[in-house]
A tleap script that builds the chain and sets N, CA, C and O, in Angstrom:
source leaprc.protein.ff14SB
mol = sequence {
  NMET ALA TYR LYS GLN GLU LEU TRP ASP GLU
  ALA LYS ARG LYS CYS ARG LEU GLY ASP GLU
  GLU ILE ARG MET ALA ARG GLU MET GLY LEU
  ASN PRO LYS SER LEU ILE LYS ASN ILE PRO
  ASN LYS LYS GLU MET TRP LYS ALA PRO VAL
  LYS ASP TRP ILE HIE ASP MET TYR GLU ASP
  ARG GLN ARG ARG SER GLU GLN GLU ALA LYS
  ARG LYS LYS GLN ASN HIE CARG
}
set mol.1.N position { 89.264 146.017 129.441 }
set mol.1.CA position { 89.961 146.185 128.062 }
set mol.1.C position { 89.992 145.633 127.049 }
set mol.1.O position { 90.632 144.618 127.325 }
set mol.2.N position { 89.570 145.549 125.330 }
set mol.2.CA position { 89.016 144.860 124.792 }
set mol.2.C position { 90.014 144.836 124.029 }
set mol.2.O position { 90.505 145.911 123.683 }
set mol.3.N position { 90.633 143.454 123.520 }
set mol.3.CA position { 92.191 143.330 123.034 }
set mol.3.C position { 91.700 142.753 121.396 }
set mol.3.O position { 90.655 142.164 121.122 }
set mol.4.N position { 92.634 143.073 120.614 }
set mol.4.CA position { 92.560 143.244 119.070 }
set mol.4.C position { 92.540 141.811 118.906 }
set mol.4.O position { 93.377 141.212 119.583 }
set mol.5.N position { 91.668 141.008 118.055 }
set mol.5.CA position { 91.479 139.833 117.214 }
set mol.5.C position { 92.871 139.469 116.738 }
set mol.5.O position { 93.042 138.272 116.510 }
set mol.6.N position { 93.816 140.223 116.562 }
set mol.6.CA position { 95.138 139.581 116.229 }
set mol.6.C position { 95.918 139.275 117.368 }
set mol.6.O position { 96.706 138.330 117.408 }
set mol.7.N position { 95.708 140.064 118.294 }
set mol.7.CA position { 96.366 139.171 119.467 }
set mol.7.C position { 96.121 138.210 120.098 }
set mol.7.O position { 96.965 137.545 120.700 }
set mol.8.N position { 94.552 137.919 120.046 }
set mol.8.CA position { 93.683 136.634 120.433 }
set mol.8.C position { 94.640 135.190 119.315 }
set mol.8.O position { 95.271 134.152 119.512 }
set mol.9.N position { 94.220 135.970 118.264 }
set mol.9.CA position { 94.681 134.716 117.219 }
set mol.9.C position { 96.471 134.262 117.397 }
set mol.9.O position { 96.836 133.095 117.540 }
set mol.10.N position { 97.105 135.060 117.366 }
set mol.10.CA position { 98.490 134.786 118.168 }
set mol.10.C position { 98.516 134.207 119.172 }
set mol.10.O position { 99.029 133.088 119.211 }
set mol.11.N position { 98.049 134.711 120.129 }
set mol.11.CA position { 97.970 133.820 121.425 }
set mol.11.C position { 97.406 131.805 121.205 }
set mol.11.O position { 98.000 130.875 121.749 }
set mol.12.N position { 96.285 131.677 120.372 }
set mol.12.CA position { 95.847 130.393 120.106 }
set mol.12.C position { 96.547 130.067 119.290 }
set mol.12.O position { 96.525 128.850 119.104 }
set mol.13.N position { 97.266 130.670 118.614 }
set mol.13.CA position { 98.536 129.820 117.645 }
set mol.13.C position { 99.410 129.345 118.479 }
set mol.13.O position { 99.374 128.117 118.560 }
set mol.14.N position { 100.424 130.027 119.334 }
set mol.14.CA position { 101.115 129.858 120.025 }
set mol.14.C position { 101.094 129.004 121.223 }
set mol.14.O position { 101.967 128.432 121.876 }
set mol.15.N position { 99.784 129.106 121.301 }
set mol.15.CA position { 99.440 128.563 122.707 }
set mol.15.C position { 99.063 127.048 122.358 }
set mol.15.O position { 99.052 126.157 123.207 }
set mol.16.N position { 98.854 126.923 121.438 }
set mol.16.CA position { 98.021 125.976 120.074 }
set mol.16.C position { 96.789 125.503 121.515 }
set mol.16.O position { 96.708 124.644 122.393 }
set mol.17.N position { 95.977 126.743 120.998 }
set mol.17.CA position { 94.612 126.821 121.873 }
set mol.17.C position { 93.474 126.509 121.060 }
set mol.17.O position { 93.685 126.676 119.859 }
set mol.18.N position { 92.340 126.109 121.362 }
set mol.18.CA position { 91.267 125.892 120.544 }
set mol.18.C position { 90.264 127.053 120.515 }
set mol.18.O position { 90.592 128.189 120.860 }
set mol.19.N position { 89.455 126.845 120.239 }
set mol.19.CA position { 87.997 128.409 120.479 }
set mol.19.C position { 87.416 128.194 121.940 }
set mol.19.O position { 87.171 129.100 122.738 }
set mol.20.N position { 87.241 126.843 122.146 }
set mol.20.CA position { 86.691 127.110 123.761 }
set mol.20.C position { 88.026 127.458 124.840 }
set mol.20.O position { 87.762 128.051 125.886 }
set mol.21.N position { 88.907 127.216 124.654 }
set mol.21.CA position { 90.025 127.965 125.365 }
set mol.21.C position { 89.970 129.555 125.427 }
set mol.21.O position { 90.145 130.220 126.448 }
set mol.22.N position { 89.695 130.045 124.157 }
set mol.22.CA position { 89.819 131.429 123.806 }
set mol.22.C position { 88.360 131.962 124.491 }
set mol.22.O position { 88.220 133.062 125.024 }
set mol.23.N position { 87.694 131.307 124.403 }
set mol.23.CA position { 86.065 131.745 124.803 }
set mol.23.C position { 86.278 132.144 126.660 }
set mol.23.O position { 85.867 133.112 127.300 }
set mol.24.N position { 87.127 130.881 127.115 }
set mol.24.CA position { 87.048 130.868 128.800 }
set mol.24.C position { 88.257 132.013 128.768 }
set mol.24.O position { 87.825 133.119 129.090 }
set mol.25.N position { 89.228 131.997 128.550 }
set mol.25.CA position { 90.024 133.162 128.814 }
set mol.25.C position { 89.460 134.518 128.665 }
set mol.25.O position { 89.812 135.446 129.393 }
set mol.26.N position { 88.430 134.658 127.555 }
set mol.26.CA position { 88.650 135.938 127.474 }
set mol.26.C position { 87.220 135.993 128.436 }
set mol.26.O position { 87.188 137.032 129.095 }
set mol.27.N position { 86.032 135.095 128.656 }
set mol.27.CA position { 85.144 134.954 129.649 }
set mol.27.C position { 85.873 135.614 131.239 }
set mol.27.O position { 85.192 136.293 132.008 }
set mol.28.N position { 87.473 135.228 131.538 }
set mol.28.CA position { 87.978 135.393 132.752 }
set mol.28.C position { 88.802 136.740 132.707 }
set mol.28.O position { 89.482 137.270 133.586 }
set mol.29.N position { 88.540 137.115 131.459 }
set mol.29.CA position { 89.427 138.739 131.675 }
set mol.29.C position { 90.749 138.553 131.545 }
set mol.29.O position { 91.489 139.439 131.973 }
set mol.30.N position { 91.248 137.512 131.005 }
set mol.30.CA position { 92.686 137.176 131.119 }
set mol.30.C position { 93.295 138.156 129.799 }
set mol.30.O position { 92.554 138.472 128.868 }
set mol.31.N position { 94.348 138.463 129.849 }
set mol.31.CA position { 95.203 139.428 128.442 }
set mol.31.C position { 95.831 137.871 127.824 }
set mol.31.O position { 96.201 136.858 128.417 }
set mol.32.N position { 95.744 138.260 126.218 }
set mol.32.CA position { 96.149 137.443 125.202 }
set mol.32.C position { 97.717 137.243 125.930 }
set mol.32.O position { 98.242 136.160 126.188 }
set mol.33.N position { 98.284 138.591 126.175 }
set mol.33.CA position { 99.815 138.178 126.429 }
set mol.33.C position { 100.338 137.627 127.375 }
set mol.33.O position { 101.504 137.244 127.461 }
set mol.34.N position { 99.566 137.561 128.084 }
set mol.34.CA position { 99.576 136.865 129.641 }
set mol.34.C position { 99.515 135.502 129.432 }
set mol.34.O position { 99.844 134.828 130.408 }
set mol.35.N position { 99.175 134.883 128.397 }
set mol.35.CA position { 98.786 133.660 127.964 }
set mol.35.C position { 99.885 133.163 127.290 }
set mol.35.O position { 100.318 132.048 127.580 }
set mol.36.N position { 100.593 134.103 126.091 }
set mol.36.CA position { 101.906 133.668 125.714 }
set mol.36.C position { 102.813 133.772 126.703 }
set mol.36.O position { 103.757 132.984 126.647 }
set mol.37.N position { 102.768 134.670 127.745 }
set mol.37.CA position { 103.999 134.547 128.883 }
set mol.37.C position { 103.995 133.615 129.744 }
set mol.37.O position { 104.897 133.541 130.578 }
set mol.38.N position { 102.810 132.588 129.692 }
set mol.38.CA position { 102.954 131.353 130.577 }
set mol.38.C position { 103.148 130.192 129.956 }
set mol.38.O position { 102.973 129.132 130.556 }
set mol.39.N position { 103.580 130.247 128.527 }
set mol.39.CA position { 104.064 128.629 127.956 }
set mol.39.C position { 105.566 128.242 128.623 }
set mol.39.O position { 106.624 128.864 128.715 }
set mol.40.N position { 105.193 127.108 128.976 }
set mol.40.CA position { 106.084 126.895 129.579 }
set mol.40.C position { 107.507 126.429 128.856 }
set mol.40.O position { 107.371 125.767 127.827 }
set mol.41.N position { 108.876 126.718 129.308 }
set mol.41.CA position { 109.927 126.596 128.933 }
set mol.41.C position { 110.078 125.033 129.312 }
set mol.41.O position { 109.360 124.378 130.067 }
set mol.42.N position { 111.436 124.535 128.434 }
set mol.42.CA position { 111.936 123.381 128.516 }
set mol.42.C position { 112.247 123.201 129.968 }
set mol.42.O position { 112.380 122.027 130.315 }
set mol.43.N position { 112.398 124.170 130.944 }
set mol.43.CA position { 113.074 124.180 131.992 }
set mol.43.C position { 112.245 123.972 133.153 }
set mol.43.O position { 112.560 123.565 134.271 }
set mol.44.N position { 111.062 124.344 132.659 }
set mol.44.CA position { 110.001 124.745 133.368 }
set mol.44.C position { 109.088 123.292 133.725 }
set mol.44.O position { 107.895 123.478 133.489 }
set mol.45.N position { 109.311 122.279 134.100 }
set mol.45.CA position { 108.753 121.432 133.865 }
set mol.45.C position { 107.913 121.134 134.958 }
set mol.45.O position { 107.576 119.990 135.260 }
set mol.46.N position { 107.539 122.269 135.615 }
set mol.46.CA position { 106.602 122.133 137.027 }
set mol.46.C position { 105.463 122.611 136.243 }
set mol.46.O position { 104.310 122.441 136.640 }
set mol.47.N position { 105.736 123.192 135.163 }
set mol.47.CA position { 104.084 124.746 134.732 }
set mol.47.C position { 103.463 123.611 133.820 }
set mol.47.O position { 104.156 122.798 133.208 }
set mol.48.N position { 102.277 123.641 133.799 }
set mol.48.CA position { 101.196 123.384 133.098 }
set mol.48.C position { 101.211 123.833 131.828 }
set mol.48.O position { 101.749 124.891 131.503 }
set mol.49.N position { 100.469 122.855 130.835 }
set mol.49.CA position { 100.477 123.474 129.610 }
set mol.49.C position { 99.341 124.968 129.701 }
set mol.49.O position { 98.497 125.247 130.552 }
set mol.50.N position { 99.700 125.602 128.630 }
set mol.50.CA position { 98.290 126.873 129.176 }
set mol.50.C position { 96.595 126.489 128.818 }
set mol.50.O position { 95.607 127.013 129.332 }
set mol.51.N position { 96.636 125.409 127.773 }
set mol.51.CA position { 95.631 124.811 127.828 }
set mol.51.C position { 94.876 124.033 129.388 }
set mol.51.O position { 93.710 124.073 129.781 }
set mol.52.N position { 95.962 123.438 129.927 }
set mol.52.CA position { 95.828 123.051 131.043 }
set mol.52.C position { 95.167 123.982 132.292 }
set mol.52.O position { 94.225 123.852 133.073 }
set mol.53.N position { 96.289 125.075 132.005 }
set mol.53.CA position { 95.835 126.054 133.145 }
set mol.53.C position { 94.705 126.660 132.922 }
set mol.53.O position { 93.995 126.965 133.881 }
set mol.54.N position { 94.309 126.958 131.578 }
set mol.54.CA position { 92.986 127.981 131.460 }
set mol.54.C position { 92.155 126.914 132.263 }
set mol.54.O position { 91.722 127.257 133.363 }
set mol.55.N position { 91.881 125.555 131.761 }
set mol.55.CA position { 90.571 124.752 132.195 }
set mol.55.C position { 90.612 124.893 133.720 }
set mol.55.O position { 89.655 125.310 134.372 }
set mol.56.N position { 92.001 124.449 134.340 }
set mol.56.CA position { 92.295 124.337 136.084 }
set mol.56.C position { 91.209 125.863 136.543 }
set mol.56.O position { 90.243 126.020 137.290 }
set mol.57.N position { 91.848 126.583 135.817 }
set mol.57.CA position { 91.399 128.385 136.455 }
set mol.57.C position { 89.921 128.238 136.093 }
set mol.57.O position { 89.124 128.259 137.031 }
set mol.58.N position { 89.446 128.089 134.824 }
set mol.58.CA position { 87.942 128.120 135.070 }
set mol.58.C position { 87.076 127.354 135.973 }
set mol.58.O position { 86.247 127.946 136.664 }
set mol.59.N position { 87.240 125.774 136.029 }
set mol.59.CA position { 86.650 125.228 137.148 }
set mol.59.C position { 87.170 125.608 138.332 }
set mol.59.O position { 86.466 124.875 139.028 }
set mol.60.N position { 87.855 126.182 139.113 }
set mol.60.CA position { 88.051 126.619 140.030 }
set mol.60.C position { 86.985 127.938 140.289 }
set mol.60.O position { 86.189 127.903 141.227 }
set mol.61.N position { 87.049 128.938 139.488 }
set mol.61.CA position { 86.522 129.805 139.040 }
set mol.61.C position { 84.839 129.491 139.362 }
set mol.61.O position { 84.391 129.734 140.482 }
set mol.62.N position { 84.262 129.122 138.642 }
set mol.62.CA position { 83.098 128.371 138.112 }
set mol.62.C position { 82.669 127.618 139.677 }
set mol.62.O position { 81.543 127.828 140.128 }
set mol.63.N position { 83.433 126.940 140.266 }
set mol.63.CA position { 83.338 126.151 141.562 }
set mol.63.C position { 82.699 127.137 142.754 }
set mol.63.O position { 81.721 126.945 143.475 }
set mol.64.N position { 83.690 128.341 142.679 }
set mol.64.CA position { 83.766 129.412 143.740 }
set mol.64.C position { 82.533 130.095 143.119 }
set mol.64.O position { 81.873 130.371 144.121 }
set mol.65.N position { 81.939 130.464 142.211 }
set mol.65.CA position { 80.844 131.102 141.788 }
set mol.65.C position { 80.010 130.368 142.493 }
set mol.65.O position { 79.706 130.958 143.530 }
set mol.66.N position { 79.359 129.033 142.354 }
set mol.66.CA position { 78.486 128.355 142.608 }
set mol.66.C position { 78.607 128.234 144.289 }
set mol.66.O position { 77.628 128.282 145.034 }
set mol.67.N position { 79.738 128.100 144.650 }
set mol.67.CA position { 79.699 128.023 146.515 }
set mol.67.C position { 78.617 129.636 146.666 }
set mol.67.O position { 77.438 129.655 147.020 }
set mol.68.N position { 79.403 130.751 146.307 }
set mol.68.CA position { 78.880 131.918 146.272 }
set mol.68.C position { 77.489 132.239 146.603 }
set mol.68.O position { 76.956 132.945 147.460 }
set mol.69.N position { 76.968 131.302 145.403 }
set mol.69.CA position { 75.723 131.738 144.917 }
set mol.69.C position { 74.787 130.673 146.309 }
set mol.69.O position { 73.840 130.989 147.029 }
set mol.70.N position { 75.309 129.825 146.245 }
set mol.70.CA position { 74.370 129.096 147.095 }
set mol.70.C position { 74.260 129.848 148.506 }
set mol.70.O position { 73.199 130.124 149.067 }
set mol.71.N position { 75.601 130.140 148.997 }
set mol.71.CA position { 75.562 130.836 150.355 }
set mol.71.C position { 74.896 132.008 150.676 }
set mol.71.O position { 74.690 132.355 151.839 }
set mol.72.N position { 74.479 132.762 149.495 }
set mol.72.CA position { 73.976 133.789 149.037 }
set mol.72.C position { 72.330 133.793 149.194 }
set mol.72.O position { 71.571 134.684 149.576 }
set mol.73.N position { 72.063 132.343 148.713 }
set mol.73.CA position { 70.580 131.941 148.874 }
set mol.73.C position { 70.133 131.216 150.092 }
set mol.73.O position { 68.963 130.917 150.330 }
set mol.74.N position { 71.408 130.897 151.024 }
set mol.74.CA position { 70.994 130.280 152.219 }
set mol.74.C position { 70.771 131.618 153.227 }
set mol.74.O position { 70.041 131.490 154.209 }
set mol.75.N position { 71.339 132.725 152.981 }
set mol.75.CA position { 71.731 133.962 154.007 }
set mol.75.C position { 70.108 134.561 153.640 }
set mol.75.O position { 69.438 135.154 154.485 }
set mol.76.N position { 69.693 134.324 152.417 }
set mol.76.CA position { 68.465 135.158 152.146 }
set mol.76.C position { 67.422 134.548 152.453 }
set mol.76.O position { 66.442 135.154 152.022 }
set mol.77.N position { 67.105 133.419 153.123 }
set mol.77.CA position { 66.135 132.455 153.971 }
set mol.77.C position { 65.597 133.220 155.335 }
set mol.77.O position { 64.841 132.637 156.112 }
savepdb mol mol.pdb
quit
């Protein structure tokens, strides 16, 4: 589902994200409302900032897709 640009702009502003983080979030199919919901509260010291959360999730997904591609390549031999 395509979300309105206004929602992405709001998430970018509230979460203090850059264009790169917004691109990553869109590429992963995240919802701009979920980004806003995941802003850590002062009582949630364990929660990573949204910017770090997006980077970690993106790196994990990239690593998994690379491993999957490697497995498929080995199975086709």
